[in-house]
N, C-alpha and C positions, 0 to 999 in steps of 0.2 A: 505494501499498500506505499511506504516511503516514496516508490517512482516513479506510481500516478501522482503520489501527487507535486512533485518536484515538478514531473513533465507539461501536469495541468497548469503549476501553478506558470511556467515557463512561456508556456503555450499563451493565456491571459496576458502575460506581463508584454509579450512580444508583441500582437492583437493590439492591446489597450497603445501602447506606442503607436503602431499602423492608423489607429482609428484618431488618435491623439492629433498627431500629424496633418493628418487628413479633414479631420474636423479644423486643424487651422488655417488649411491651406487651401481645400477644396469648394467646403460646404460656405466660408468665409462671406463668398460674397452672393452665396444663393439663398442662405436661411437667414432669419432677424439675429439680432445678438440673444433675443432671448433665446430662442430655440440653439445660437451657440454654447449658450449655457448649461445648456439640458443637456447635451451632449455632451459638453466636458463634465456634467456631473457622473456622470456614467462613463467615462473614461477611466477619472477618477476614484471610484468606486473598482470597477475592475483591477485596476493597476493595487490599490489595498488589497483587495484579497486575492491578486497573484503573490504579493511577495506574504500573506496570512498563510497560502498554502504549502511558499518555501519553506517558514518557520515550520509549517505542522512536518511538514517533511524529513524535516532534521530534527527533530523534537524526540529522542529516544525512551523519556521516560511515561510517553503518551499508549495504554492500548490499541494493539493494530485495528479491532473494532471501532475506537473511537473514531479511529482517521481516516477508516470508511465510510464513517456515519456524516463527517466536517469534509470530505471528498463529495460526498453525494450532495449535500446541502449548500457549498458553493460551488459546484459546479450549479444548480437548480437554480441555485440565489440571484448569481451573475449575468443565465442568459434570462430570466425572469428579468432583473432589475437594472442592467446596464443597457439590456436589449431591449427592453419596452423605452429607455428612454431614447438610446441611440433613433428607435422607429417614429417614436412621438414628436423627437425634432426635424427629422424630414419630410413631418406631415405635409406641410404643405408644397411639397416640391414632389408629392407624390399621387397617382392618380389613385391610391387604397386609404380608404379614414383609419389609421390606426391609430385612433383617439377610443375606437372598441376592445384594445388590447389594454389600456390603461390600469384596469384593475389589476394585473399583472405585476405592475410597478410595486407596488405595498408589501404582495407577496412576495417577492422575491426580497424583499428588504427583509421581510422576519423570517424568511429564511438563513440570511443572510445573522442576523440577528442571534435564529438557536447556534448556529456555528460557533462562535465569539462565546458565546453562552457556556456554551459543551466544552472549552478552551479553557475558561476560568475557573468551572469545576471541578477541570483535572488540576490545573492550578492549587486549586486550592484543596485538595487530597494530596498533593506533596507532602509526605513524614516531614518539617523542616530539620530532625535531625539525624538526617541521611541524606540531604542534601549538603 
């Protein structure tokens, strides 16, 4: 599971950098400032969670089961949260009304919060005498 977390974290990081550049240069003249800001929030949270997965992949004291749960929570959470923000930000330049998928943003955010809470719980379980 460490390899999966590390690979997904790396991929999310690469994609976040590419999307950030695309948003700053390719979309700049096509969408509003508010839409660019929404796009940037998606990129920022994708990168935060890419780094989070890299951390989880290298963190030994956590069980493989917990790492697997975090992997799926972050995978789906980023796809829902950041993905829906990307889609919503380009809504004005597409023929599809992405406002219909706006409900996915808070669901993705909730999944990401749960992943981070699992890490907090695991940190609290670490016996301070052994560390």
